[in-house]
N, C-alpha and C positions, 0 to 999 in steps of 0.2 A: 504493500500500500504506500501511496505517496505521503500520507499524513500531512497534507497541504496546510492544515490548520496550525501546525507546530510553529510556524514563523509567519503566518499570514497577517496582513494589514487589512482590517475589516472596517467598513464605513457604515455608520448607522444612519438610516433614513427614517425620519419621523414623517410618515406619509401625509398627514394633514398639512404639513408645512414645507414640503419639498418642491413640488411643481404642480400647478393647476392647469389642466388641459381644456376645461369647459367653461371657465369663468364664474363658477359658483362660489369662489373664494376658498375652496378646500383643495388641497393636493389630492392626486388620484393616481391609479395605476398607469393610465396612458401617459400622464406627466412624468412618472418615474421612468417608464420605458424610453421616453423621448430623451431623457437626460443621462441614460446609461453610457453613451459614448463619452460624456464629460467625466464620468467616474473611471472609465477605462483609461482615458488620457491622464487622469490624476495619478493613476498607478496603483490603485488598491487591488486586493485579491478577491474580495467578496463584499457583498452588500447585506446588511442586516436590516430588515423591515420591522419597525414597531407595529403593534396590532392594527390590522385592517379588516378585522372580522365584523360581522353584523353586530351592531352595538347601538344603544341609545346615547352613547358618548357622554355619560356622566363623569367618566374619568379618562377622557382621551382615548377611548377604545379598549382600555384595560378592564372594562365591564362588558364581557362578551356574552351576547345572546345566542350566537350560533358559531361553534368552533369550526364548522366545515363550509363556511361561505364568506364571500367578500361583501362588506357593507356597500349598498348602492351608492353611497357618497364617493367611494373609491372606484366604482365600476362593477365588474362581475368576475366570475371564475375564469371566463374566457380572456378577460383583460389580464388577469394574474398569469394565466398560462403563457400569453404572448410576451409578457414582461420577463418571465423565467427563460423562455426560449431565446429572447434577445440577449439577456445577460450571459447565458451560456455561450451564445455565438461570439460574444465579445471576450470570452475567457473569464467572466466573473462568476463566482459562486453566489448562491442566494441562501440566506439564513432568515428564518421567520421567528417571530415571538410566539411563545406558547404560555398560556396563563392558567396553570393548573391549581392554584390555591383557591380561586373563587370564580364565580360567573356573574352575570347580570341578573337583577330581579326580573328582567324580561325573558330570561332563558326559560324554555318550555318546562324544564325540570322544576324550577323554582315556582313557576305558576301552578304546576300540578301539585307541588307540596302545599301551597297555600290552600288550594281547593280541597285537598284530601283530608286535612285536619290532623290533630295530634295522634301520635302512635302509628301513623301510616308508613308503609314502605317508602312512599315518596318523600316524607320528611326525614327518613333515615339517610338520605343523600346529603343532608346538611346537618348543622348543629342546632337543632331546636331543643329548648329546655323549658320546663315549667319552673316558674319562680314568682310566687305571688307578692313578694316583698321588694321587688326591684330586679335589676339585672342579675343573672345567675352568678357572676363573679365580677372582679374589679378590673378586668382587662380593658385597656384603653384602645380606641381606634388609632392607628398610626397616623390618620389624617386629622385627629382631634376629636374630643368627645368620647363617649363610651363605645365599646365594640359590640354592643347588643341593641337590637331594636325589637320592640314588642309588636305582635300582630293582633288583629281584632279578637281572636279567640283566647288571648291571654298568654300564649307562649312567646318566647323570645328566640331570635335567631342571631347567630354569631357572624360578624363581619369585621375582620381586622382592618379593613380600609373603609370605604364609604358605605352607608346603609344600602346603597344600590348594588353592593358587591358581596352577596352572601358567600361564606366560606363553604367549600365542599367538605364532607366528612370522609376523610381518607381511611377510616376504619371500615368503610363499606366497600366490598369487593367490586361493586358495580362501578365505582369511580375509577378504580384501577383499569378495568376493562375498557371503559369509555376512553380514557386518555391513550391507552395503547392503540386503540382504533383511530383516534385523532392523529397521532403520530404517523400512522401508516397512510392515512388519507393524504397528508401533505407530502410525505416521502414519495408516494406514488405519482404525485404531480411534479416531482423533480427537484424539490428543495434539497439543499445540501446540508442543512443543519437547523438547529433550534437554539434560540436564546430563551432560557427558562426564567420567567418572571417569579420573583419571590421564591427562589429555589430552596431557601432555608425554611420556608413555611410549610404549609400543607398538613404535616403531622402535628397533632396536639398531644400533650401528656394526658394519660388516662384520668378521667374525673374532672378535667379542666380546672386544676387548682388555682386559687388566687395568686396573683402576682405579689411578691413582697412589696410593702409600701414604699420602700426607698428605691425601687427599680424603675428607671425611666427608659423610654424608647426614643430613638431619634427617628428621622423621616422613614427610613426603611430598616430599622432595627439596628443591629450591630452588637447586641448582647444576647446571651442565651436566656430564654424565657420558657414558660410552659407552652408557648406557641411558636417559637422561633428556634431553629437549629436543634430540633429534637431528633435523636439518633435514628428513629424509625424511618426517616425520609430516605435513608440510603438504600433500603430495600427497593424502593420505587425506582431509583436510578439504575440499580443492577438489572432490573427488568427492562428498562428503557434502553440500556446499552445493548442488550441482546437484540432488540428490534433494529437499532441503528446498524449493528454488525451484520444483520441479515440482508442488508441492501448493498449493492455494488456502489462504488464511487466515493468511498471514504467519507460517509456522512458523520456529522459530529453534533455535539451539544455543549453549550457554555452556560454556566450557572451564574445568576445574579444572587449571590449569597453574602449578605452583610453579616460577618461572623466576628467573634471576639478576637481570635488569634489566627495567624497563618497555619498553626497546627490544626485548628478546626476546619479551615478551608481545604487543607490537604485531604481530608476525608471525602470530599466531593469529587476529587480527581484521581482517586485510586484506579488501578488498571482496569477494573471491571465496572467502573461507574462513568462519570462524565469526562469529557476531554479537556475542558477548560473551566476555570472559575475566575471571575473578574477580581483583580486586585484593586480594591477601592482605596487602599491606604495612600497610594500616590495621589489620587484625586483629592483626598482629604488633607494632604500635606501643604504646609506653607512652602514658599519658594526659598528653600534652605538646604545648603550642602549637608548639614548634619542630619536633617530629616530624611532627605533623599537617600543618603547612604544607609541609614537605619532601615528604611522600608525596602530598599533593593536587596540588601543582605538577607533580611527576613524572608522575602519572597523567593529568592534564589534557593535558600536553604529548604523552604517548604517544597518547592517543585522538585528539587533533587531527592528529597526524602521518599517520594513516591513515583519517581520517574515521569513526572508531568512537566508541563511547560508553564512559565509565568504568563500571565495575561494582563496587560497594562491598559490603563485608560485614564484620561485627564478630564474629559467632559462627557456628559450624556444628557438625556432629556429630563433628568430628575435634579440636576445640580446646576448652580451658576456656571456660566462659561468661564474657562480658566483665564481668559483675557481680563475679565472683571475681578475674579478672585485674586489675581496677582497685582491689582492696583489700578486697572482700567487705564485708558489713554495710552500714550506712547510707552510708558513704563510697563503697563500690564501686557501690552502686545509684545514688547521685547522679551519679557520673561516667559510669556506663553510660547513664543517661538523657540526659546532656549529649552524650555521644558519638553517641548515636542521633539526637538532634535535629540535630546538625552533619551527620551523614551524609545524613539525609533532605533537607537543604537543598542538597546538592551536585547539580550536573547529572549526568544519567546514571541508571542503574538501581541499586536497592538490594535486597539479600537479607536477610531476617529468618529467624532460626532459632526453631523452635517453642519456646514458653515464655519467650522473652526479653520478650515483651509482658506477661508476668506478673512480670518481675523475678526469675526463678529464678536462684539461684546454682549453681555447680558442687557436686555432692555428693562430698565428699572422704573420707567415712568409710564407704563401702560395705564390708561384711564381705568378707574375702578369698574366702570360699567361694561368693560369688555372682558374682564377676568373670568375664566371658565374653570380653572383648577378647583376641585372640590375642597382643597385645603383652605381656600379663601373663605368659603361659607362655614365650614366646620370649625374654623378657628375663631369665629365671631369677628371676621374682618381684621384680624391682627397679624395674619401671615398671608402675604400675597401669593404664595404658592410658586408654581414652577412655569407659569406661562412665559416669563421673561426669556427663557432659553428655547422657547418653542415658536418664536415669531418667524413667519415664513421667510424663506431665503430671497435675497435680491439677485436676480440673474442679469438684469440690464441696468444701464445707467439711469434710465428714465422710464416713464410709463405709470399706469395707475397702481401697480404693485411691483414696480421695478422688475417686470418680466416674470414674476411668480405665476401670473395668469393674466387673462385679458381683462379682468375686473379687479375690484378691491380684494384684499386678503382677509381671512377670518380674524386675525389679529393685526393691528396696524403696525407698519414698519416705521422706524425713525426716518425723518425727512432727509438725512444725510447718507442713507445707506446706498444710494446710487454710486457713490465713490468707492464703496466696498464690494460692489457687485462683481460677479464672475466676468462680465464683459469688460468692466473697467480694469480688472487685474490681469486678464488674459494677455500674455505676451509682454507685460510690463515688468521690466527688470527691477528686481528687489521687492516685488509685490509678495504678499503672503501666499497667494495661490501658486506663483511660480516657485517660491521657496519650498512648498510642500511637494510640488511635482518633482523638483530636483532631489529632495531628500528621499522620496520614494524610489526614484530611478537609481540613485546611488545605493539604497538599501538592497535593491534586487541584485546589483552587481557585487555588493559586499555583505552577504548575508551574515547577521550576527550568529556566532557559534558558541561563545563562551563569555565569561566575565572575569577579567583579571584587573584588579585595582592597581593604579599607579600610586605608590606611596610617596610621601614627601611633599605633596601639594599643601598649600596653606589652608586654613580653616574655611575659606570661602570658595575653594576650588575642588571640584570632583573630576577625576580623570581615570579612565579605564580603557582597556583594550577588549574588543569583543571577538578577537581572533581574525578579524578582517580589516579593521581600522581602529583608530584611537579616538575617543570622544573626550573633550575637555569642556567643562561647564564652569563658568565664572559667575557664582552667585553673589559676588561682592560688587562694589561700585568702581573699583580701580582697575585699569587695564592690566593685562598680564601678557608676558611674552610666550610665543608658541614656537615649538621646534618641529620642523617637518613641513611637508606640502599640505596646505589646507585645501580640502576638497569642497567643503561647504561650511559657512558660518551663518548663524541665525541673525546676526547683525553685522554690518560692514566692519572690517578690520580698520583700526586707527593706527597709522604708521606701523603697520605690520603686527600690531598687538590686538588681542581679543578684548573688546571693551567689557565693562561690567554688565551683568544681566544678559549674558550671551553664551552660546555654546558653539563648538566647532568640531568637525570631523577631519581627522588628519590621517594621511596615508601612512 
């Protein structure tokens, strides 16, 4: 097997915000298909699509009403098939999201559960409980508020996320069978893999015990609780791995698992389970040589302990874009480019989030009346949620939505984004788009193979060899001297020196 995923660069498409072909303000499958040549030219190996399934869109499509169909907003199954065919023609693999922890309240199974009443087999597919004195336990929703909602007959149902997203009961064999069939449905349509949403969820501890009062959760977890990172989840992935192995073409799966330690993450990527698990520690780190060294060492040790590969990411649809996290403006962009060059030099697989190749910042000033993330409502309008990283992409210098579509976009774009558009940056020397293209071209020529730290650098500098080239990252503010032929730098050299907040690849 080629095991293409071991060093792949994978590009995340958030379908609503990528490209709109019909002018309804929403991205769609024909729009994605039209832009695939752009992704092939960028130099990525695969495309990961966030959910596009039938959904009332209470949580951006992560509230799935039908796991085997495309929401009409995005087109239909025929449009999906054409997109996959075109991706494969261009040499791109296709990964799709799968959401096994929960479904939508509009899913036929949940509607049947409400109609069937307490004690029915239909309710056994979910976590329904009698509790006359209030919620059955003290679990909070990760989106804010309680994790339980009461229905008219008095029972309560569990939802770790929004009340429109009831959790499946994975103690029920019917759920296991259903998702094995869903995997096969999409594998039969030619997908090359799956990104597993809330991969550390699904299984709950028996009896659904209370959470200790001092235990808090962050946006997507990060600590072990009676409902996150419970050991029983690994039996599910051993069964899923057998399905993936039964198909030709080296199919794969990557876990979104926010866990306490690299050792806990290693359990998801043992040889008979999943192929990858995102390392979110780099995403959560400040721009710091000390932090990066600590995170990289821990992840390399984890991967080596089970024969897996590190899986790096700096931005996604749930977190502030790293340009903004690192300071916004010219400083934030310089640091973001340096962090990206560092990440792409590391052994393993890297994931890019749509628009980071354009240097897009987080949109912090969206009007309150356009916010759609359920976090906004569930937090009592104290947390603006994740819409700021989901603003549709600018493709052209001008137009009603900077080329995103023929009309306006579902979230408004900043007025100055025309200068950041793909059209404005295409062929422009020094642009972030051309920087990404060159970095990915060089990465294909000089595939990272190992990690050997160069000792002796000062506290603001990280330097390592990956078996193909040397990467030097200057986290400080003062320029440093470089030895050797510089193949690429994230910021222009100054008198032959690497400026602060910059990285370089050296032959």
